A tleap script that builds the chain and sets N, CA, C and O, in Angstrom:
source leaprc.protein.ff14SB
mol = sequence {
  NMET VAL THR THR MET ASP ARG LEU ILE LEU
  TYR GLU LEU PHE GLN HIE TYR TYR SER GLY
  ASP PHE LEU PRO PHE THR PRO LYS GLU TRP
  LYS GLU LEU ALA ALA LEU LEU LYS GLU ILE
  PRO THR ILE TYR SER ASN LYS GLN ILE ASN
  GLN ALA ILE SER ILE LEU GLU GLU VAL THR
  GLU GLU ILE THR GLN THR LEU PRO TYR ASP
  TYR ASN ARG LEU PHE VAL GLY PRO ASP GLN
  LEU LEU ALA SER PRO CPHE
}
set mol.1.N position { -16.566 -44.691 3.590 }
set mol.1.CA position { -16.769 -44.063 2.374 }
set mol.1.C position { -17.667 -42.576 2.414 }
set mol.1.O position { -18.659 -42.276 3.078 }
set mol.2.N position { -16.924 -41.844 1.474 }
set mol.2.CA position { -17.688 -40.042 1.731 }
set mol.2.C position { -18.716 -40.449 0.781 }
set mol.2.O position { -18.551 -41.180 -0.196 }
set mol.3.N position { -19.969 -39.810 1.235 }
set mol.3.CA position { -21.395 -39.809 0.096 }
set mol.3.C position { -21.122 -38.953 -1.227 }
set mol.3.O position { -20.270 -38.193 -1.688 }
set mol.4.N position { -22.240 -39.474 -1.533 }
set mol.4.CA position { -22.231 -38.041 -2.595 }
set mol.4.C position { -22.553 -36.525 -1.931 }
set mol.4.O position { -22.105 -35.528 -2.497 }
set mol.5.N position { -23.257 -36.419 -0.851 }
set mol.5.CA position { -23.692 -35.601 -0.211 }
set mol.5.C position { -22.866 -35.265 0.209 }
set mol.5.O position { -22.755 -34.076 -0.090 }
set mol.6.N position { -21.770 -35.709 1.042 }
set mol.6.CA position { -20.841 -35.155 1.524 }
set mol.6.C position { -19.782 -34.556 0.577 }
set mol.6.O position { -19.359 -33.421 0.796 }
set mol.7.N position { -19.331 -35.299 -0.493 }
set mol.7.CA position { -18.597 -34.608 -1.193 }
set mol.7.C position { -19.131 -33.045 -1.647 }
set mol.7.O position { -18.413 -32.061 -1.825 }
set mol.8.N position { -20.480 -33.123 -1.765 }
set mol.8.CA position { -21.220 -31.674 -2.180 }
set mol.8.C position { -20.452 -30.875 -1.036 }
set mol.8.O position { -19.601 -30.065 -1.401 }
set mol.9.N position { -20.709 -31.057 0.394 }
set mol.9.CA position { -20.206 -30.586 1.094 }
set mol.9.C position { -18.677 -30.193 1.361 }
set mol.9.O position { -18.371 -29.115 1.869 }
set mol.10.N position { -17.802 -31.100 0.998 }
set mol.10.CA position { -16.532 -30.416 0.875 }
set mol.10.C position { -16.072 -29.829 -0.300 }
set mol.10.O position { -14.963 -29.304 -0.398 }
set mol.11.N position { -17.114 -29.923 -1.433 }
set mol.11.CA position { -16.913 -29.212 -2.604 }
set mol.11.C position { -17.321 -27.426 -2.107 }
set mol.11.O position { -16.558 -26.461 -2.163 }
set mol.12.N position { -18.674 -27.456 -1.665 }
set mol.12.CA position { -18.702 -26.164 -0.884 }
set mol.12.C position { -17.717 -25.644 -0.197 }
set mol.12.O position { -17.185 -24.643 -0.677 }
set mol.13.N position { -17.344 -26.045 0.769 }
set mol.13.CA position { -16.319 -25.571 1.596 }
set mol.13.C position { -14.813 -24.976 0.560 }
set mol.13.O position { -14.355 -23.834 0.541 }
set mol.14.N position { -14.376 -26.059 -0.128 }
set mol.14.CA position { -13.223 -25.657 -0.881 }
set mol.14.C position { -13.861 -24.222 -1.743 }
set mol.14.O position { -13.239 -23.164 -1.840 }
set mol.15.N position { -15.100 -24.458 -2.265 }
set mol.15.CA position { -14.964 -23.102 -3.258 }
set mol.15.C position { -15.075 -21.749 -2.183 }
set mol.15.O position { -14.639 -20.654 -2.540 }
set mol.16.N position { -15.669 -21.937 -0.914 }
set mol.16.CA position { -15.447 -20.623 -0.339 }
set mol.16.C position { -14.005 -20.347 0.144 }
set mol.16.O position { -13.596 -19.210 0.379 }
set mol.17.N position { -13.173 -21.610 0.290 }
set mol.17.CA position { -11.675 -21.351 0.646 }
set mol.17.C position { -11.359 -20.656 -0.593 }
set mol.17.O position { -11.195 -19.436 -0.629 }
set mol.18.N position { -11.279 -21.355 -1.527 }
set mol.18.CA position { -10.811 -20.469 -2.817 }
set mol.18.C position { -10.897 -19.254 -3.348 }
set mol.18.O position { -10.097 -18.492 -3.891 }
set mol.19.N position { -12.420 -19.217 -2.992 }
set mol.19.CA position { -12.610 -17.519 -3.194 }
set mol.19.C position { -12.345 -16.516 -1.989 }
set mol.19.O position { -12.654 -15.325 -1.949 }
set mol.20.N position { -11.682 -17.292 -0.987 }
set mol.20.CA position { -10.986 -16.619 0.164 }
set mol.20.C position { -12.315 -15.769 1.213 }
set mol.20.O position { -12.365 -14.706 1.832 }
set mol.21.N position { -13.089 -16.709 1.016 }
set mol.21.CA position { -13.911 -16.123 2.158 }
set mol.21.C position { -13.534 -16.382 3.882 }
set mol.21.O position { -13.885 -15.728 4.864 }
set mol.22.N position { -12.903 -17.289 3.799 }
set mol.22.CA position { -12.651 -17.885 5.217 }
set mol.22.C position { -11.052 -16.851 5.412 }
set mol.22.O position { -10.763 -16.868 6.608 }
set mol.23.N position { -10.369 -16.301 4.877 }
set mol.23.CA position { -9.666 -15.475 5.243 }
set mol.23.C position { -9.588 -14.564 6.387 }
set mol.23.O position { -8.532 -14.365 6.989 }
set mol.24.N position { -10.837 -13.941 6.727 }
set mol.24.CA position { -10.861 -12.893 7.996 }
set mol.24.C position { -11.269 -14.093 9.103 }
set mol.24.O position { -11.584 -13.665 10.213 }
set mol.25.N position { -11.290 -15.208 8.961 }
set mol.25.CA position { -11.681 -16.266 10.297 }
set mol.25.C position { -10.496 -15.806 11.109 }
set mol.25.O position { -9.384 -15.454 10.713 }
set mol.26.N position { -11.168 -15.920 12.805 }
set mol.26.CA position { -10.236 -16.133 13.723 }
set mol.26.C position { -10.159 -17.576 14.259 }
set mol.26.O position { -11.070 -18.400 14.184 }
set mol.27.N position { -9.049 -17.752 14.762 }
set mol.27.CA position { -8.858 -19.170 15.562 }
set mol.27.C position { -9.955 -19.709 15.967 }
set mol.27.O position { -10.254 -20.791 15.463 }
set mol.28.N position { -10.678 -19.227 16.785 }
set mol.28.CA position { -12.053 -19.710 17.316 }
set mol.28.C position { -12.995 -20.260 15.996 }
set mol.28.O position { -13.395 -21.422 16.072 }
set mol.29.N position { -13.296 -19.590 14.991 }
set mol.29.CA position { -14.252 -19.909 13.678 }
set mol.29.C position { -13.292 -20.853 12.813 }
set mol.29.O position { -13.703 -21.458 11.822 }
set mol.30.N position { -12.112 -20.917 13.230 }
set mol.30.CA position { -11.596 -22.259 12.533 }
set mol.30.C position { -11.680 -23.561 13.380 }
set mol.30.O position { -11.165 -24.507 12.783 }
set mol.31.N position { -12.088 -23.816 14.372 }
set mol.31.CA position { -12.151 -24.309 15.888 }
set mol.31.C position { -13.604 -24.982 15.194 }
set mol.31.O position { -13.866 -26.095 14.736 }
set mol.32.N position { -14.351 -23.779 15.355 }
set mol.32.CA position { -15.890 -24.292 15.111 }
set mol.32.C position { -16.154 -24.946 13.852 }
set mol.32.O position { -16.838 -25.969 13.837 }
set mol.33.N position { -15.645 -24.418 12.724 }
set mol.33.CA position { -15.698 -25.117 11.529 }
set mol.33.C position { -15.176 -26.978 11.372 }
set mol.33.O position { -15.634 -27.777 10.556 }
set mol.34.N position { -14.076 -27.260 12.471 }
set mol.34.CA position { -13.698 -28.256 12.574 }
set mol.34.C position { -14.508 -29.282 13.349 }
set mol.34.O position { -14.685 -30.490 13.190 }
set mol.35.N position { -15.088 -28.097 14.544 }
set mol.35.CA position { -16.167 -28.824 14.955 }
set mol.35.C position { -17.478 -29.645 14.105 }
set mol.35.O position { -17.917 -30.787 14.244 }
set mol.36.N position { -17.823 -28.675 13.302 }
set mol.36.CA position { -19.279 -28.628 12.451 }
set mol.36.C position { -18.831 -30.162 11.572 }
set mol.36.O position { -19.531 -31.168 11.463 }
set mol.37.N position { -17.229 -29.890 10.934 }
set mol.37.CA position { -16.977 -30.905 10.056 }
set mol.37.C position { -16.880 -32.354 10.641 }
set mol.37.O position { -16.886 -33.329 9.890 }
set mol.38.N position { -16.776 -32.489 12.226 }
set mol.38.CA position { -16.919 -33.602 12.812 }
set mol.38.C position { -18.193 -34.255 13.205 }
set mol.38.O position { -18.479 -35.400 13.556 }
set mol.39.N position { -18.863 -33.161 13.033 }
set mol.39.CA position { -20.148 -33.941 13.130 }
set mol.39.C position { -20.771 -34.738 12.197 }
set mol.39.O position { -21.905 -35.189 12.361 }
set mol.40.N position { -19.942 -34.975 11.017 }
set mol.40.CA position { -20.522 -35.493 9.539 }
set mol.40.C position { -19.819 -36.753 9.852 }
set mol.40.O position { -18.613 -36.616 10.057 }
set mol.41.N position { -20.420 -38.252 9.959 }
set mol.41.CA position { -19.490 -39.259 10.526 }
set mol.41.C position { -18.602 -39.761 9.167 }
set mol.41.O position { -17.435 -40.102 9.360 }
set mol.42.N position { -19.023 -39.794 8.127 }
set mol.42.CA position { -18.575 -40.238 7.071 }
set mol.42.C position { -17.263 -39.362 6.623 }
set mol.42.O position { -16.274 -39.926 6.156 }
set mol.43.N position { -17.341 -37.622 6.840 }
set mol.43.CA position { -16.437 -37.159 6.357 }
set mol.43.C position { -14.902 -37.358 7.149 }
set mol.43.O position { -13.754 -37.516 6.736 }
set mol.44.N position { -15.732 -37.230 8.932 }
set mol.44.CA position { -14.475 -37.643 9.766 }
set mol.44.C position { -14.021 -38.408 10.104 }
set mol.44.O position { -13.180 -38.459 11.001 }
set mol.45.N position { -14.626 -39.555 9.226 }
set mol.45.CA position { -13.907 -41.093 9.376 }
set mol.45.C position { -12.846 -41.443 8.384 }
set mol.45.O position { -11.967 -42.283 8.575 }
set mol.46.N position { -13.065 -40.468 6.925 }
set mol.46.CA position { -11.699 -40.366 6.361 }
set mol.46.C position { -10.353 -40.066 7.008 }
set mol.46.O position { -10.202 -39.202 7.872 }
set mol.47.N position { -9.505 -40.750 6.583 }
set mol.47.CA position { -8.230 -40.353 7.314 }
set mol.47.C position { -7.414 -39.183 6.748 }
set mol.47.O position { -6.578 -38.672 7.492 }
set mol.48.N position { -7.548 -38.792 5.721 }
set mol.48.CA position { -7.229 -37.482 5.140 }
set mol.48.C position { -7.978 -36.477 5.400 }
set mol.48.O position { -7.461 -35.360 5.387 }
set mol.49.N position { -9.143 -36.603 5.649 }
set mol.49.CA position { -9.862 -35.209 5.757 }
set mol.49.C position { -9.645 -35.305 7.587 }
set mol.49.O position { -9.630 -34.304 8.304 }
set mol.50.N position { -9.482 -36.815 8.122 }
set mol.50.CA position { -9.607 -36.230 9.733 }
set mol.50.C position { -8.303 -35.537 10.196 }
set mol.50.O position { -8.176 -34.883 11.230 }
set mol.51.N position { -7.151 -35.839 9.065 }
set mol.51.CA position { -5.984 -35.062 9.344 }
set mol.51.C position { -5.856 -33.355 9.043 }
set mol.51.O position { -4.903 -32.619 9.299 }
set mol.52.N position { -7.026 -33.055 8.479 }
set mol.52.CA position { -7.229 -31.804 7.632 }
set mol.52.C position { -7.792 -30.957 8.930 }
set mol.52.O position { -7.264 -29.935 9.367 }
set mol.53.N position { -9.061 -31.641 9.493 }
set mol.53.CA position { -9.332 -31.090 10.493 }
set mol.53.C position { -8.510 -30.752 12.102 }
set mol.53.O position { -8.575 -29.701 12.740 }
set mol.54.N position { -7.736 -32.046 12.474 }
set mol.54.CA position { -6.914 -31.994 13.250 }
set mol.54.C position { -5.880 -30.097 12.750 }
set mol.54.O position { -5.565 -29.106 13.409 }
set mol.55.N position { -5.759 -30.423 11.612 }
set mol.55.CA position { -4.976 -28.953 11.417 }
set mol.55.C position { -5.580 -27.592 11.793 }
set mol.55.O position { -5.015 -26.684 12.404 }
set mol.56.N position { -7.095 -27.625 11.214 }
set mol.56.CA position { -8.093 -26.742 11.577 }
set mol.56.C position { -8.404 -26.367 13.258 }
set mol.56.O position { -8.778 -25.270 13.673 }
set mol.57.N position { -8.217 -27.225 13.834 }
set mol.57.CA position { -8.294 -27.240 15.193 }
set mol.57.C position { -7.115 -26.769 16.031 }
set mol.57.O position { -7.167 -26.638 17.254 }
set mol.58.N position { -6.146 -26.546 15.344 }
set mol.58.CA position { -4.540 -26.194 16.013 }
set mol.58.C position { -4.593 -24.821 15.319 }
set mol.58.O position { -3.641 -24.369 15.954 }
set mol.59.N position { -4.970 -23.740 14.474 }
set mol.59.CA position { -5.051 -22.718 13.629 }
set mol.59.C position { -4.985 -21.860 14.925 }
set mol.59.O position { -5.721 -21.943 15.908 }
set mol.60.N position { -3.811 -20.914 14.683 }
set mol.60.CA position { -3.613 -20.034 16.169 }
set mol.60.C position { -3.618 -18.334 15.279 }
set mol.60.O position { -3.699 -18.145 14.066 }
set mol.61.N position { -3.511 -17.363 16.324 }
set mol.61.CA position { -3.704 -15.949 15.371 }
set mol.61.C position { -2.276 -15.636 14.721 }
set mol.61.O position { -2.017 -14.589 14.127 }
set mol.62.N position { -1.534 -16.525 14.887 }
set mol.62.CA position { -0.299 -16.112 14.000 }
set mol.62.C position { -0.276 -16.691 12.702 }
set mol.62.O position { 0.347 -16.212 11.755 }
set mol.63.N position { -1.044 -17.852 12.664 }
set mol.63.CA position { -1.173 -18.363 11.391 }
set mol.63.C position { -2.349 -17.907 10.563 }
set mol.63.O position { -2.473 -18.219 9.378 }
set mol.64.N position { -3.347 -17.036 11.337 }
set mol.64.CA position { -4.505 -16.345 10.517 }
set mol.64.C position { -3.462 -15.101 9.775 }
set mol.64.O position { -3.563 -14.743 8.602 }
set mol.65.N position { -2.618 -14.650 10.620 }
set mol.65.CA position { -2.133 -13.310 9.946 }
set mol.65.C position { -1.361 -13.733 8.532 }
set mol.65.O position { -1.294 -12.907 7.623 }
set mol.66.N position { -0.876 -14.848 8.415 }
set mol.66.CA position { -0.194 -15.106 7.383 }
set mol.66.C position { -1.544 -15.583 6.383 }
set mol.66.O position { -1.440 -15.243 5.205 }
set mol.67.N position { -2.111 -15.927 6.559 }
set mol.67.CA position { -3.252 -16.860 5.676 }
set mol.67.C position { -3.546 -15.570 4.325 }
set mol.67.O position { -3.590 -16.130 3.230 }
set mol.68.N position { -3.699 -14.363 4.251 }
set mol.68.CA position { -3.734 -13.025 3.350 }
set mol.68.C position { -2.712 -13.481 2.082 }
set mol.68.O position { -3.024 -13.661 0.905 }
set mol.69.N position { -1.391 -13.606 2.721 }
set mol.69.CA position { -0.268 -13.595 2.071 }
set mol.69.C position { 0.196 -14.591 1.384 }
set mol.69.O position { 0.951 -14.564 0.412 }
set mol.70.N position { -0.529 -15.934 2.202 }
set mol.70.CA position { -0.195 -17.535 1.585 }
set mol.70.C position { -1.437 -17.721 0.247 }
set mol.70.O position { -1.200 -18.369 -0.772 }
set mol.71.N position { -2.703 -17.039 0.508 }
set mol.71.CA position { -4.169 -17.139 -0.541 }
set mol.71.C position { -3.184 -16.295 -1.626 }
set mol.71.O position { -2.990 -17.036 -2.590 }
set mol.72.N position { -2.655 -15.299 -1.759 }
set mol.72.CA position { -2.267 -14.554 -2.700 }
set mol.72.C position { -1.269 -14.836 -3.397 }
set mol.72.O position { -1.076 -14.378 -4.523 }
set mol.73.N position { -0.470 -15.677 -2.762 }
set mol.73.CA position { 0.636 -16.204 -3.351 }
set mol.73.C position { 0.138 -17.508 -4.119 }
set mol.73.O position { 0.637 -17.673 -5.232 }
set mol.74.N position { -0.608 -18.277 -3.756 }
set mol.74.CA position { -1.469 -19.305 -4.281 }
set mol.74.C position { -2.494 -19.249 -5.686 }
set mol.74.O position { -2.550 -20.011 -6.651 }
set mol.75.N position { -3.300 -17.956 -5.341 }
set mol.75.CA position { -4.341 -17.810 -6.284 }
set mol.75.C position { -4.325 -16.336 -7.349 }
set mol.75.O position { -4.783 -16.172 -8.480 }
set mol.76.N position { -3.592 -15.408 -6.430 }
set mol.76.CA position { -3.549 -13.990 -7.242 }
set mol.76.C position { -2.235 -13.485 -7.701 }
set mol.76.O position { -2.141 -12.884 -8.772 }
set mol.77.N position { -1.111 -13.727 -6.854 }
set mol.77.CA position { -0.218 -13.336 -7.916 }
set mol.77.C position { 0.578 -11.989 -6.778 }
set mol.77.O position { 0.185 -11.926 -5.613 }
set mol.78.N position { 1.538 -11.131 -7.221 }
set mol.78.CA position { 1.996 -10.903 -9.038 }
set mol.78.C position { 2.974 -12.125 -9.323 }
set mol.78.O position { 3.415 -12.320 -10.456 }
set mol.79.N position { 3.142 -12.557 -8.747 }
set mol.79.CA position { 4.334 -13.829 -9.297 }
set mol.79.C position { 3.798 -15.100 -9.818 }
set mol.79.O position { 2.576 -15.127 -9.668 }
set mol.80.N position { 4.304 -16.243 -10.418 }
set mol.80.CA position { 3.622 -17.317 -11.035 }
set mol.80.C position { 2.582 -17.707 -10.269 }
set mol.80.O position { 3.041 -17.942 -9.152 }
set mol.81.N position { 1.422 -17.898 -10.291 }
set mol.81.CA position { 0.762 -18.893 -9.602 }
set mol.81.C position { 0.910 -19.964 -8.938 }
set mol.81.O position { 1.175 -20.865 -9.733 }
set mol.82.N position { 0.860 -20.504 -7.411 }
set mol.82.CA position { 1.014 -21.996 -7.172 }
set mol.82.C position { 0.064 -22.912 -7.500 }
set mol.82.O position { 0.156 -24.131 -7.645 }
set mol.83.N position { -1.065 -22.006 -7.622 }
set mol.83.CA position { -2.374 -23.045 -7.570 }
set mol.83.C position { -3.345 -22.317 -8.707 }
set mol.83.O position { -4.379 -21.688 -8.482 }
set mol.84.N position { -2.542 -22.654 -10.356 }
set mol.84.CA position { -3.338 -21.742 -11.368 }
set mol.84.C position { -5.011 -22.470 -11.192 }
set mol.84.O position { -5.259 -23.556 -10.667 }
set mol.85.N position { -5.958 -21.546 -11.773 }
set mol.85.CA position { -6.984 -21.903 -12.120 }
set mol.85.C position { -7.283 -22.743 -13.262 }
set mol.85.O position { -8.351 -23.281 -13.553 }
set mol.86.N position { -6.631 -22.758 -13.612 }
set mol.86.CA position { -6.517 -23.576 -15.246 }
set mol.86.C position { -5.620 -25.085 -14.991 }
set mol.86.O position { -5.397 -25.839 -15.938 }
savepdb mol mol.pdb
quit
C-alpha cells in the first residue's frame, strides 16, 4: 500500500517531470533515480510503479535524445497537446 508520504514523493517527482526538469538527465542519472525509488519499499512494491522503475533503468542515450521532442509534443505544442494541463 502506498502511504501518504509516498504519494507526496511521487507527486513531487511528477511535478519535476511535467515541468521538464528531467529533460537534461543522462542514462546514468535515470538509473540513479530508479535506484533512489527502489529504496522506498512501499513505492517499489507497487506493481505499476515497479514497472515504471524498470523502464527508468533501461533508458539509453538514444531515448534521452528523443525526450525533448516527446515532452514538447505532450505539453508544449505547436499542435494539439496530447496532455493538456486542463
